[in-house]
C-alpha positions, 0 to 999 in steps of 0.5 A: 473499504468498498470505495468503488465498483471496480479495481481501478476505482478502488485503488484510485480512491486509496491513492486519494486517501493516502495523498490526503494523509500526506497533506495532513501530516505536512500541515500538522505541527504537534509530534504526537498527532504527526506520528499518529497520522504517519501510523495511519498512513503506514496502515493504509499503504501496507494494506493497499500494497498487499491487496495489489500484490495478491490480486492486481499484479497476478492479473497483470502477469496474466493479461499483458504480454509484458506482465512479468516485467510490469509486475516485477517493477511494481513489486520493486516499488512496493519493496522500496516503500515498505523499507521506507515505512519501516525506517520511519517507525519510531522517528520523532514526529517533531524532528527534521528527520521525520520531515525528511523521511516523510518527504522522501516517502511522499516522492516515492509514493507519488511517482508510483501512483502517477505511473499506475494511474497514467500507464498501468490503469489505462492498459488494465481498463483496455485489457480486462472486461468490466466483469473482471475489473469488478471481480478484482475490485471485490478481491482487493477489498476483501484482501485489505480487510485481512492484510497486515497493517505494519511494514514487513520488508523481509516478507515481500512477495519476492522472498522464499515462501518459507521466509514469510507468513501468509498475509492474513496470518501476518494481518491477524498478528498486526491487528492484535498488536495494534489493538493492544498498543492502541495504534491506528485508532 
């Protein structure tokens, strides 16, 4: 937490951490270690996505004339990744199915990251003041502290409010489950 001063630096640092986790998974052989790394990857991706959904995408909607379209596309990307993460849960880390799912997930995440870093972030840097970017960075860091740690594909921001719990509540439940199970240590 607290990687960078502004939202773009914070999110790009997250992107590098996720890429490092993908690389670690690919070069690790034992099933248990790969599953543990995949759990850590899931935690990082979910926390990152929730923070973007709560703070970055509303700012995009506010600051860009085409912000609605951009935010909706980003949310659709997140929904695909979250379904992929959910499908990865419980897959044996020693099997070919695990390798296939990790490769598909990495391709999806890499495309999303590339689009954000090449298109969205430069526009954000031009369209927002440095003060706004720093405030967003602070909000994103706080959101990640309380964000869920497990995929909840049915609870994506596009679903009706009655069908989902607020992220901090879901995050609390996830962290309790993680503590009891030892997940993410």
